[in-house]
N, C-alpha and C positions, 0 to 999 in steps of 0.2 A: 573638111567643109569651109567653106568661105562665108563669113557672116557679112551682113550688110553693116553699114556705119551706124545706123541706128541701133541695130542689135547688139553691136560691139560695145557701144556707149552704155546701153542699158545693163549689159553684164558687167561691165567695169564698175558701174555705179553700185550695184548690188554686192559685188565683191568688197569693195571699200566700206560699204555700210556695214556688213557683216564683221570684217576685221575691226572697224572702229567700235562696234558693240562689245566684241570680244575684248579689245584692249581696254575699254572702259571698266568692265568687270574685273580684268586682271589687275589693273592699276588700283582699283578700289580696294581689292583683297590685299594688294601689297602694302598700301598705305596704312590700313588698319592693323595689320600684323607687325609692322615695323616702326611705327611712329612711337616716340617715348611714352611710356604709360599707357598706350592704346592696346586694345584687344587682349586676348588671353594667350597668345602664342608667346612661349619662353623666348627670350632674347640673351644670347651670351654676351658677356662683356666683363668689364671692370666696374665694380660698385663699391662705393663708400659704406661702412657700417660701423656704428658706435652706439652707445646707450648705456642703460643700467638694468641689472637684474635685482628685483626686489621682491621679497616676500615680506618681512623685513629684508634689509639688504643682504645679498649673498656675500660670503667673505672672500678675501684675496685667494687667488689660486683655483677657485671653482672653475669647473670645466664648461666650456661653451663651444658648440658646433653650429655650422651653417650648412644646411642641405638644400641644393637648388631642387626646384620642383617643376613638373609641367602643368598645363592648364587643368588637369584632373587631380592635381595635388600629389602626383606620383613622383617619387624621387627620380632625378636623373643626374648625370654628371658627378663630379668629385666632391666630397664633403670637405669643408675648411674647418680646422679645429684651432681654439685659442683658449684663452682663460681670462678670468676677471682680475684686473690690475690692483684693485684696493678693497678694503673692507666696507666701502660705501657701495659696492656692487657695480662699479664702473668698469666698462671695457671699450676699447677702441681697436677694431681689427684692421684699420687703415682701408686701403683699396685692395679688393680682393678679386680674383678671376673666377667668375661663376658661369655655369651653363644656363642660368636663367635669372630674370629678375624676381621671380616668385621663389621664397625661401622659407624653410622651416628652421627656426633658431631653437636649439635645444640646450638647457643648461642642467647642470647636476652639481649640487654643492651644499655646504652648510650655510645656514642662514640665522639671522636675529629674530627671535620670537618677540613681537611686540606686546603680546598679552603676558607672557611670564616674565619678560624682561631679561632674557638670556639666550645664549647661542644654543642652537639645536644640537641634539647628540646624534642624529642621523641626518642624511642627505635627501634633498627634495628635487623631484624632476619637474621642470617648468618648460612650457613651449610658447612660442609665438609665431604666427604666420605673418608675413609681410611681402609687400610689392616694393622692391628696392629702387625701382624706377620712379617712385612716388615720393619716397622718404630715404634718408641716409641715417637717421637717428631712430632706433627702435628700442624701447624699453620693454623688457620681459617681466611680466608680473602675474598675478593672480587672473586678473581679467582677460589678458591675453591668452592665457592657458585655457580658461574656461569657455571662451568663444571660438577656440580653434576647431573643435569638432563640428560646430555649427556652420562655420564657414565653408568646410568642406562639403557638408551635406548640401548647402545652398548652391555651391558651384556645380556639384553633380547634378543639380535640378536645373541648370541652365544659365544661372547668374554669373555675371563676371566677378572679378575679385573684389572690386571696390563696392558693388552692390552687395555681395554676401557679407563683406566686413561691416558694413553700415547696419545692415539688418540684424545681423548676429550681435552687434554691441547693443542695439536699441532693445533687442529681446532679453539680452542677459541683464542689463540695467533695470529693466522693467520688473524683473523677478524680484528684485530687491526695493522696489519704489523709487529707483534713482534715475528715472527716464528723463529728468529735467537735465542730466549731464550727457546725454547720447551724443551730443555733437563734439564732446571731448574725446578724442582717440585714446584708446587704452594704452596704445604704444607711445603716448606722449605724456602719461601720467607718472608722477613719482612721489613717493612717499615724502621726500624731503623737500618738496617744491613749497609747501605752505599754502597751497591753492585748493579750490573745491575738489579739484581732481585728486589731490592728496587725500581728502576726506572721504571721497568715493572708495579709493583704493584701500585705505586703512580700515574703513568700516567693513568692506566685504573680507579682507584679509583676516581681520579679527574674528568675524564669524567662522571662518574655516578652521582657525587655530583653535577656537575655544575648547577647552578640556580635552584636547586630542593629542596623541603621541605623534611623533614625526611619521611613524608608519601609517597611523590612522589619517593624517593630513593627506598623505599621498593617496590613500584608497578613497578619501572623501573627494578629493579633487577629481578623481577619476569617475566616480559615480555622478557628480554634479555635471561634469563636461559631457559625458555620454547622454545623460538625461536631457540636457539642452540641445544637444545635436539632432535629436529626433524630430521635434516640432517646435523648438524655440521657447518652451516652457518647463518648469520644474513640476515633478509629480506633486499631489498633495502631501505625500509622506515626506518629501524633501523640503516642501514649504514649512511643514510642522518642525522639522529639525532645525531649520533656519530660525523659526519663531523662538524654539527652546534656547538656541545659542543667544538669541537677541536678548531673551529674558535674563540670562545669566551673565550678560555683559553690562546690563544698565548701571550697576553700581561699580563698575571698573573702568569707565571710560577715562577718568582723570589719570589713573595708573597707567593706561595705555598711552596717553598722550605724553606722560612724564617719562615712560620708559623709552619712548621714540627719541624726544629731546635729549635725555641723558645719553643715549647710545651715539647720537650724532655728535654731541658735544665732546664725548670721548675721542671722536674721529677727527675733531678740530673744526666742526661746523656747528653753526648756530641756526637751528631750524625752528620754525613755528608750526604747530598743529592746529588746524581750524577746530571749532567747537563740534565734537564729533556727535553730539546729541542730534543734529540736524541731518545725519546721514543714515539713519535707521527709520524704518516704518513702524513705529511703536504701536499704533493702534490697528494696523492691518488693513488700512483703507486703500493701499496701493501707492500712496505718496508719501515719501521720506521727509521728515521735517517740518510738515505742516502743522504738526501738533504742539510745536515748541515755541513759546513766546517769553521772552525775558521779563516783561512787566505784565504779569498776571493781574487781571482784574475780575474778581468774582463777587457777587452779591446775591443775598437770598432774602426773600421776603419775610421769613421768620427762621429762627436757629433752633426752636423747640416747638413740638407739637404734643398735646396731651390728650389722652382719651379717658373716658370713664370705663368702668369695668366691663361695658358691652362692646368695646372697640369702636371702630368706625374708619372713615377715610378722611384724609387731608392732603392738601396740595401746597407745594412750596414753588414759588416763581424763582427761577435761577437765571441770573444774567452773568455771562462769562466770555471772556475773548479767547479762550481755549476750548477744545473739545473735552468734554466731561463724560464719565461713564460711572455706573453704579457697580460695575464689576471691575476689581482690581486687576492690574496686569499680572497674568499668571503663566507659568509654564504649561505649554499646550500638551505636554506629555502626561500632566496631572489631570486624568480624565476626570476623576471624581476626588478633588483635593479634600483632604480631611482638614476640619477645623483644628486649630491649635488647641491642645489640651492644657488647660491650666494644671500645674503640678498638684493643687489641692483638690481637683475634681474627684479623681479616684478615692482620695482619702475621706472625702465628705459624701460619697455616693449615697450613703444610706442615712443621712441626717435627718431626712423625713421619710416616713413610708407612704406618704401621699403627696409627693413633690407637685404634682401636676405639671402639665406642659410649659415650658418656657414661653415667653412672649413670642407670639407668631407674627412677624412682620413682613409683609410683602410690599415691594415697591418697583416702580418703574420710572424711567426718565427719558422723555421724548419732547423734542422742541422746546427745550428750557423749562419744562414742568416736570418736577418731582412728585410723583403720586404715591402716597404711603397709605397702605391698607392694614389694619391691625384686627385680629380676631378677639373675640370675647375672652377675657382672662380665665385661666384655669388655676389660679394661684390665690392664696390668702392675702399676700401683701402686694404692695405696687411694685412694678418691675420698670426698668427703663432699658433702652438699647440705643444704638446710633446707627443712622444710615449715612454712609460715607460716599463722597463724590470723589472720583479719582482722575488724575490726569493720564495721559497715555502711557506714562512710565511707571504708573502705579503709585505715585504720591498722593496722599490724602490732600485734597485742595479745599474741601469744606465738609461740614458734617451738620446733620440735624438730630438733635436728641429726641427720642420718642419715649413718652412715659405712659404707662398703662396702669390705671388704678387697679388696686387688688380688690377681692371680694371677701369682706370679713365673715361672711357666712360659711365659707370654706375652712373647716378646722384644719390646724396644723398638728400632725400626729409624729411625734419623734420616733425615729429609728434607733437603731443600736448604737451608732456613732453619736447621733444627736443627743441621745440620753447621757452617753459618757461626757461629752463636751459641756452640756448644760449642768451636769452634776459637778465637774471639776470647776467650771467658772463660778457657779454659786457658792460652792464650798470655800474657794480662795476669796471670793467677795465678802462672805460672811467673816471668814477669819480676818480679813483687812478691817472691817467695821468693827469686829469685836475688840480687836487690840487698840484701835484709835479710841473706842468707847471706855475701855478699861483705863487707858492712860489719861483720858479726858476726866474721868471720875476722880482719880487721884489728884491730878494737876489743879482742878478747880475747887477741891474740897468737897465734891458732892458726896465722896465716900472716903473715909480715912485710911488710905493704904500708907503704911510706913515707908514701903520702898518706892512709892511714886508720888511726888509732890513738887510743888513749885518753890524755887526755880530748877529749871534742868541745866546740865551742861551738855557740851557737844558730844561726850562720850556716854551719855545716859543709855543704859541697855534697853530701857522700856520704850524710850522714844525712838530707837533704832528699830526695835521689833515692829513698832506701829508703822513707821515709815516703810520699811522693807516689806512688810505683809501688803501694804497698800500697793506698792510698786509691782509686786510679784502678781497680784491679782490683775492689775492694769495690763501687764506685759502679756500675760495669758490671754486674756479678752481681746487685746489688741491685735494680736497675731491671727486670732480666730476671725475677727472682723475683717481684716485685711484679705484672708483667704476666702471668706464668705462673699465678701463684696466683688470679687473677681471671678465667682463661679455662678452656677445656676441655682445656688442655695442662700442667695441674699435675702430670703423671708426670715432666716434665723438671726441675721446680723443686729436688728434692732434690739433683741434682748441683751446681747453683749454690750452694745452701745449704751443702753440704759444702766447696766451695772457700773460701768466705768464712769459715766456721767455722775452718778451718786458718789462714787469714791473720789472722783476728782474734786468735787464740791467740798467733800470733808477735808481733803488734803490742802485745799487753798485756805480753808479756816485755820488749820493747825500750823502750816509752814509757808504760807504766802505764795510767792511764785514758785511754780513747779514747771515741769515739762510735759508735753503731750505726746505719749507714745505713738498714737495713730498718725502723727505727722512726721514720723521719721522711720526709716528702715532698720535702724538699730536700737532696739528697746533697752540696751545697756549704757547708751551714752545719748540720752534724750535732752536736747538743748532746753534750757530753762527759758520760760516765757518772759518777755520784757516787763510786763505789768501783770498784776492779779486780774484786772479787767480783760485783758486779752484772752486769759483762760476762760474766764466766765463767759465771755461772748462766744467763745468757740463751743462751750457746753450748751449755751442757748441755742445756737445754730444746729448742733447735733441733735438735741432733743426735738426742735422743730422739724427735722427731717424725718423723724420716726414717730410722729404724731398719730398716724393712722394706723400703726402696727399693732395696737393692743385693744382688747376687748373691754366693752362697758360691762363689768360684771364685779362681783365682791370676790376677793382674792380668797384661794383656798389656804387653809391653815397648815397643810401639810408640807413636808420638806422633800418630796420626791422629785425627780427631774421634771416629770410631767407637770406636777402642781406649780413648781417655782418658774417653769418656762411659760406657763399661761398667766403671765403677769397682767394684773388688772390696770386699766388705763389710769386709775387713781394713783398708782405708784408713780407713774409718769407725771401726773399733775403735781404730786408733792415734790417730785424732784425738780420739776420746772419752778415751783413756788420757792424753793430753798436757793436756787440760782438767783432768782430776782431778790430775794431777801439779802444775799451776799452782795449784790449789786446796789443795794439800797434803793429799790424800786419797789416799795411796798404796794403801791396801786396795782402793778402788773401781777405781783404775787397773789394779791387778794382775789383776782378774778378766777384763778385756778383753785385756790382753797374754797372759794364760794361754790364752785361747781362741785366739789366733793360733798359739801354740806347739802346742797340741793339734791344731789343724787339720793340721799336717804338711804344709803346702804350700810351705814355704821351707826352705832350708838355708844354712849359712854357706859362703862361698867365700873363697878366699885373696885378699889384696891389700885396697886400700882400696875405698870405695864410690862411686867415680867412675863405673865403667862398670856397665851392666846385667849382672846375674848371677843365681844361683839364690836369692839373698836379697833380691832387689829387690821391693819392695811398691808403691812408687810411684816411677816413672822420669821425669825430666825433662831436657830439652835446655836449657841455660843460654843466653840470648840473647847474640849476639856483643858487643853494646854493653856487656854486664857482664863476661863472661869468655869470650873467643873461643874456639870449640871445645870447650867444656866440658860434660860431661854429669854427672849424679849420681844415685844412688838416694836421693832425698829422704827417702822412707821405707824402711827396711831391716830385714832380720832381726836384723843385728848391734844395731840401735838397740832393737829389741824386746827382746832379750835382756839388754842392759845396763840399760834401764828396769825390767825385771823384776827384776834384781839389786838396783837401787836400792830397789824397793819391799820386797823380802824383808829387806834391812837395816833399813828403816824399821820393819817389822813384827816384828823380833827373829828372823828366820831367816837368820843369818849363814853357816851351812853351806851352804844353798841358793844364796845370794848368790855364795859362793865358786866353787861348781860352775858357774854361769852365766858368771862372769868368766873362769874358766880356760878355758872352752869357747871363747870368743871369742878369748882371747889365743893359744890353741893354733893355731886355724885361720888367724889372721892373722899368726901367727908373731912375735908381740910378747911380749918377756919383762916379767913382772909381779913384784911384790914380795911379794904375799900380803896386803898391806893393801887390802882391798876398794874402799874409797872412793878412795883414790889411784890404784889400778889402773884403775878406772873412768874417772877423769879422764884418765889417760894414754892409754887406749884411744880414747877420744873425741877427744882432741886428734890422735892420730896417724893415725886413720881419717877425719879432717876431717868428722866427723858434724855435721849441723845441729843447732841448739838447744843449742850448747856453752855459751852465755851463761846460758841458763836453768839448765842443770845446775850451772855454777859458783856461781851465786847460791844455788841450793837447797842445797849442800854446803859452802858457805864458801870456795870457790877464787877466785883473782883478787885482784890488789892494787888494789882499787876503793875510793875514798872512798864514804861512804854515798850521796851525791848521784849518783855516777857508776854506780850500778846501775839507774839509768834514763837513757836517752838524752834530750837536750833536744827539746822541741817545735819544730819548724822555725818561724822567724820568720814565714814567708808564710802558715802555718796559722793562727797567732794573729791575723794581720792579717785573714785571710779571715773567721775565726769569733771575733769579740770575746769570746764567752763562755768561750773556752779561756783558761787560764792556764799560765804556764811551770811546768815541773817545778822543785821546790826545788833551789836550788844554782846555778842558770844565770842 
């Protein structure tokens, strides 16, 4: 058929148009597949490849292989094999012929463990996926390994290599709170570079290594890689494992950094390690490092809150430049972490049969407000607790002391252990007082003992007995005090504190500067106080702290554990008054003595103060080894009135003093002269009242040389505690 000119031209135009369209599509396809770095079609050729293999660094001779891949990440072509050339993990394969620019780099070898600071005993398998048309340097490390599975998943879903790599890296780093570093290619990161990328790599690497054997590391890497590959996230179980590892690394970061620098120093390289604290998500908010501030600034509107026995609510305003929490950083695997048990708790578990619940303190912290709620007390004595505010790493940054008053109407009933300790404590206390009283009687001439008299020498057996008995009592009570105060049984501590305060006061009178066992962990080497006053002020404060622990009642005259434990407050008052008399502060002593008089619980009785009577405040049975069959009112109403008379003289009220002296003299049927001070000395001596030596020294009685106003420190004490020196004159 012959076509017309017009038809021919039309047909030719259509043919060329179709060919042009086909050519355009063909050329477009050819350009995308063959341009360097473009498309996902494998391109054979020669590619340069070098880098580092780091877990810590792999050691010299570790194997490395390069497998070409197609766009589905399926192996094609020939595998190229090489090895690591030095102990820093470096490799340089030069220019190699490969069937594709897409490669899987596989390494197997021994590595340096930065957590333990030693070489591995087993080999580790690490992978990296790379596009060699895009880079010629590829570091193989934990990150490249973990994201490799995810890259493959994303590419099977239709993404090209660059897109898949970027997404996989972002997803991986996000799981560790390190998304701020997503733009840093894992293939460029190196432990030895001293950069933020180094910190990222070390942090994740250390988490993988923590408390795992070489075989367990391999297994764990496989678990994490497969987990990420599925959906770009770790499961909750794996997140808890990471948090567990993070918890156990918190106190080891300096060692890890030190291990790395030491390893590279051995290899002839000086490397720096960034501050690793910034590369962990300590508080689990999804962002690593935002919890760490070098210059922490925290202030509280109050550091202590107190409640009466009914409890209540209090608020504390907190200003802080770091996130704080009322929950300490803890191992997430400890679902129900047990409270640390004080070694003494089990021992003291039955000190009371009605302990009552400990202080119940609930608190919340939100928007800088710490709210503290305390329930009504269930205990006799006051209790205290602390509310702590922690930083993200679990360091205590602030605390508020919470005190709940006791309820004196709740009785304390001793259990079996309580009765034993009270009995031992009181018996040793009485023994100490008895020996000091016995020696005092002879030394002062109150009673003529041929074996005990002034002056003493440093080897005097009775002086040593008194001193050692006193410290034996103190040491026992001090140990009990320390254990009780750190347990839920602190209600019992005031009893033992009171016994020791009385004993210490007596010792100061006899030996001057002594040591305080409660202030040291070693009761056998107790440093001597610098001055007598420091000891007495310590006793003053100790007695102040326990002022509310005793009942307003007349003391029982029995010596059973239950009787002696239920110390009346008047014993505490007289102990406090004696401390102030020793401090030469009669005005302050007078107030406590007058309270005893005003309470009208006691009255004077005829005779001396050996036997229990209406004026007995503290009754003791002297051990037979000291004075067989002897008892005494160690604290008595007669003693109170005479001390009160002494205070009135010191404060200028002689008439009141005379009235008090005459009252005692008349009841005791002792003739007095009218000279208040001399009469008090006569009454104390004839009534055999304890602390006669202290009275003598305060008022200028006794024919003592200056040095004899203190007893010598026993030679065995000086030998035991080299820091002690002998009292002057001996």
